[in-house]
C-alpha positions in Angstrom: 0.0 0.1 0.0 1.4 3.4 -1.0 1.1 6.4 1.2 0.5 9.8 -0.3 3.2 12.6 -0.2 4.5 15.6 -1.5 8.1 15.9 -2.4 10.1 18.4 -0.4 11.8 19.4 -3.6 8.3 20.5 -5.0 7.6 22.6 -2.0 8.6 26.2 -2.7 11.3 27.7 -0.4 9.2 30.2 1.4 10.9 33.4 3.0 12.6 32.9 6.2 10.3 35.5 8.0 7.1 34.7 9.9 5.0 35.3 6.9 6.9 32.8 4.9 6.5 30.3 7.8 2.8 30.9 7.9 2.6 30.3 4.1 4.3 27.0 4.6 1.9 26.1 7.4 -1.3 26.8 5.1 0.3 25.0 2.1 0.8 21.9 4.3 -2.5 21.9 5.9 -4.3 22.5 2.5 -2.5 19.5 1.2 -3.7 17.4 4.3 -7.4 18.5 3.7 -7.1 17.6 -0.1 -5.8 14.2 0.8 -8.5 13.7 3.4 -11.1 14.5 0.9 -9.5 12.2 -1.8 -9.3 9.3 0.6 -12.8 10.0 1.9 -11.8 10.1 5.6 -11.4 12.7 8.4 -8.2 14.7 8.6 -8.0 13.5 12.1 -7.5 10.0 10.8 -4.4 10.8 8.8 -0.9 10.6 10.0 1.2 13.5 9.1 5.0 12.9 9.1 8.1 14.1 7.1 9.8 11.0 5.8 12.9 11.0 3.6 12.4 13.8 1.1 8.6 13.8 1.5 5.9 15.3 3.7 3.7 12.2 3.9 0.0 11.8 5.0 -1.2 8.2 5.6 -3.9 6.1 7.2 -3.1 3.8 10.1 -3.4 0.9 7.5 -0.8 2.6 5.4 1.5 3.2 8.4 1.3 -0.5 9.2 2.3 -1.5 5.8 5.0 1.0 5.8 6.4 -0.1 9.1 6.1 -3.8 7.9 7.8 -3.2 4.6 10.8 -1.6 6.0 13.4 -4.4 5.3 16.4 -2.2 5.4 19.1 -3.4 8.1 19.9 -1.0 10.9 23.4 -0.6 9.5 22.3 0.3 6.1 19.7 2.6 7.5 22.4 4.4 9.6 24.8 4.7 6.7 22.1 6.2 4.5 20.9 8.6 7.2 24.2 9.8 8.0 24.9 10.3 4.4 21.9 12.5 4.0 22.7 14.4 7.1 26.3 15.2 6.0 26.0 15.4 2.3 22.2 16.2 1.7 21.3 19.5 -0.2 21.1 22.1 2.5 18.0 23.8 0.9 16.1 20.6 0.9 17.0 19.8 4.6 15.9 23.4 5.5 12.5 22.9 4.0 12.2 19.3 5.7 12.9 20.9 9.0 10.5 23.8 8.6 7.8 21.3 7.5 8.4 19.3 10.5 7.9 22.4 12.7 4.8 23.4 10.6 3.4 19.8 11.4 4.2 20.2 15.2 2.5 23.6 15.1 -0.6 22.3 13.4 -0.8 19.4 16.0 -0.4 22.0 18.9 -3.2 24.2 17.6 -5.6 21.3 16.7 -5.2 19.5 20.1 -5.2 22.7 22.2 -8.7 23.5 20.4 -9.8 20.0 21.3 -8.7 20.4 24.8 -6.0 17.7 24.9 -3.3 20.2 25.7 -3.9 22.8 28.4 -3.0 26.3 27.8 0.1 26.3 30.3 1.6 23.6 27.9 0.5 25.6 24.8 2.3 28.6 26.2 5.5 26.5 26.7 5.6 24.6 23.5 4.7 27.3 21.0 7.8 29.6 21.8 9.9 26.3 21.4 8.7 25.7 18.1 9.0 29.5 17.0 12.4 29.9 18.4 13.6 26.7 16.9 12.3 27.7 13.3 14.2 31.0 13.7 17.4 29.4 14.9 17.4 26.8 12.1 16.9 29.7 9.7 20.0 31.3 11.0 22.0 28.1 11.0 21.1 27.4 7.5 22.0 31.0 6.5 25.6 30.4 8.0 25.9 26.9 6.6 25.0 28.1 3.0 27.6 31.0 3.3 30.4 28.5 4.3 29.4 25.8 1.8 29.5 28.5 -0.9 33.0 29.5 0.4 34.1 25.9 0.2 32.7 25.3 -3.3 34.4 28.5 -4.7 37.7 27.3 -3.1 37.3 23.9 -4.6 36.4 25.4 -8.0 39.6 27.6 -8.2 41.7 24.5 -7.0 40.3 21.7 -9.1 43.3 19.5 -7.8 41.4 18.9 -4.7 38.4 17.1 -6.5 40.9 15.4 -8.7 43.0 14.0 -5.7 39.8 12.8 -3.7 38.4 11.2 -6.8 41.6 9.2 -7.5 41.8 8.4 -3.6 38.4 6.9 -4.1 39.6 4.9 -7.1 42.5 3.6 -5.3 40.4 2.4 -2.5 38.3 0.4 -4.9 41.1 -1.0 -6.7 42.6 -2.2 -3.4 39.3 -3.5 -2.2 39.0 -5.8 -5.4 42.6 -6.8 -5.3 43.7 -5.1 -8.4 47.2 -4.4 -6.8 49.1 -3.4 -10.0 46.6 -0.9 -11.2 46.5 0.4 -7.6 50.3 0.9 -7.6 50.2 2.8 -10.7 47.4 5.2 -9.4 49.5 5.6 -6.3 52.2 7.0 -8.2 49.9 9.5 -9.8 48.8 10.4 -6.3 52.4 10.8 -5.1 52.9 13.5 -7.7 49.8 15.3 -6.6 50.2 14.7 -2.9 52.3 17.7 -1.9 50.1 20.2 -3.6 46.9 18.6 -2.2 48.2 18.6 1.3 49.0 22.4 1.2 45.6 23.3 -0.4 43.5 21.0 1.7 44.6 22.8 4.9 42.7 25.7 3.7 39.5 23.7 3.9 39.8 22.1 7.4 38.5 24.7 9.4 35.5 25.4 7.2 34.7 21.7 6.9 34.7 21.3 10.6 32.3 24.4 11.0 29.8 22.6 8.4 29.8 19.3 10.3 29.1 21.3 13.3 26.3 23.1 11.8 24.8 20.0 10.3 25.1 18.2 13.7 23.2 21.1 15.3 20.4 20.7 12.7 20.0 17.1 13.5 19.8 18.1 17.3 17.1 20.4 16.3 15.5 17.6 14.4 15.3 15.5 17.5 13.8 18.3 19.5 10.9 18.7 17.0 10.3 15.0 17.0 10.2 14.8 20.8 7.7 17.7 20.9 5.5 16.0 18.3 5.7 12.8 20.3 4.8 14.6 23.5 1.7 16.3 21.8 0.7 13.1 20.1 0.8 11.2 23.4 -1.4 14.0 25.0 -4.0 13.4 22.5 -3.8 9.8 22.8 -4.3 10.0 26.6 -7.3 12.4 26.0 -8.9 10.0 23.5 -8.5 7.2 25.8 -10.4 8.9 28.6 -13.1 10.0 25.9 -13.5 6.2 25.1 -13.9 5.3 28.7 -16.6 7.9 29.3 -18.3 7.0 26.0 -18.5 3.5 26.8 -19.9 4.1 30.2 -22.6 6.4 28.6 -23.3 3.9 25.9 -24.2 1.3 28.8 -26.3 3.8 30.6 -28.3 4.8 27.5 -28.8 0.9 26.7 -30.0 0.3 30.4 -28.6 -3.3 30.5 -30.1 -4.2 27.1 -27.8 -5.2 24.2 -27.0 -2.4 21.9 -28.9 -4.1 18.9 -32.0 -4.1 21.1 -31.7 -0.9 22.8 -31.1 1.0 19.6 -34.8 0.2 18.5 -36.2 2.2 21.6 -36.8 5.6 22.5 -33.1 6.8 22.9 -32.2 5.5 19.4 -30.9 8.8 18.5 -28.7 9.4 21.5 -27.2 5.7 21.1 -26.6 6.3 17.5 -24.7 9.5 18.2 -22.9 7.9 21.1 -21.7 5.0 18.8 -20.5 7.4 15.9 -18.5 9.4 18.5 -17.0 6.2 19.7 -16.2 5.0 16.2 -14.4 8.3 15.5 -12.5 8.4 18.7 -11.3 4.9 18.1 -10.3 5.6 14.4 -8.4 8.8 15.5 -6.7 6.8 18.4 -5.7 4.1 16.1 -4.2 6.7 13.7 -2.4 8.6 16.6 -0.9 5.3 17.9 0.5 4.4 14.6 1.7 7.9 14.2 3.6 7.6 17.3 5.2 4.5 16.4 6.4 6.3 13.1 7.6 9.3 15.1 9.4 7.0 17.7 11.2 5.2 14.9 12.4 8.5 13.4 13.5 9.6 16.8 15.5 6.5 17.4 17.1 7.1 13.9 18.2 10.6 14.3 19.5 9.7 17.8 21.9 7.2 16.1 22.9 9.7 13.4 23.7 12.2 16.2 25.8 9.7 18.0 27.6 8.5 14.8 28.5 12.2 13.7 29.9 13.0 17.2 31.9 10.0 17.7 33.1 9.4 14.2 33.1 12.7 12.2 33.4 15.8 14.6 35.7 14.3 17.2 37.8 12.5 14.4 38.1 15.8 12.5 39.2 17.7 15.5 41.9 15.3 16.3 43.2 15.2 13.0 43.3 19.0 12.6 45.0 19.3 16.1 47.5 16.6 15.2 48.2 18.3 11.8 48.6 21.7 13.5 51.1 20.4 16.0 53.2 17.5 14.6 56.2 18.3 16.7 53.9 17.6 19.8 54.1 13.8 18.7 57.7 12.7 19.4 59.0 10.1 16.8 56.4 10.9 14.4 58.0 10.9 10.9 57.1 13.0 8.0 55.9 9.8 6.3 53.6 8.8 9.2 52.1 12.2 9.2 51.5 11.9 5.4 49.9 8.6 5.9 47.6 10.1 8.5 46.6 12.8 5.9 45.9 10.0 3.5 43.6 8.3 5.8 41.9 11.7 6.4 41.6 12.3 2.7 40.0 8.7 2.3 37.5 9.7 5.0 36.6 13.1 3.2 36.4 11.1 0.0 33.8 8.7 1.5 31.7 11.7 3.0 31.5 13.7 -0.3 
């Protein structure tokens, strides 16, 4: 079963002021209303999530099918998620995060109106979303500026791309055991090495800043998901209470008779209304429960991405940068050993590109 969605790439990049964010909120809510009409269901029965590069709205059955059909291994999923986090297009990721905040604000407004979230919580959570959206805009502006600087630097120094491309080829040749070809390519790299080492030092600081900003965006993503999960749990709790009250009321209306028999009596209309309310509440609760599963899955995934970036990217880059700045602080470290370290770093850079 395929869930419906709108590609993030097809959502226009609204202005980063409050008006632009309001336009994005209206766009996404209109899309949800259109999809609910197309599926002939209540908007409350649609799960709204940002998944991959799509804003997705789906029924509980579609969420079931989606979760069941995900056969990707945890290692593959983590690798792909880290790749998107570090290498994904900044513009797309910006829209994705803003769309997630828009969905969170929509949840907050809807659940507040329905009484599932009290006013104190509304007053606490709304500023979180607003401030986070502004903070993300600022981070993305800085990230774009630095990435543009890196892009220009690489453009005027094509040896960087050439060397890193050949590093990738060398690793592939070694991996498949083509040692002679690897040796020939290593000689070519040797001729380029000194120049590359000199030029690449000009990228180290900016590269670390880029990784830091992208890590911050992942942390913001986790905060958005955590607040979405909290809001959904509040609504699920309210629906559970409403269902308990509704079932009690139905028993009172039936006055000890089976529903099939009681519905033929004088309180027919009240019983029908009560049953319709129960059906709607059960349907919404099922959708929210499945939506919670999807959000929890996403939250676990982003936590793994953050952990991986911190442990294997940010710390590694910082250690390499420090060791390269102060080679004399490492007694016995030969120039050859330092160059080998640089090669390992270049291999890492090449894999992340």
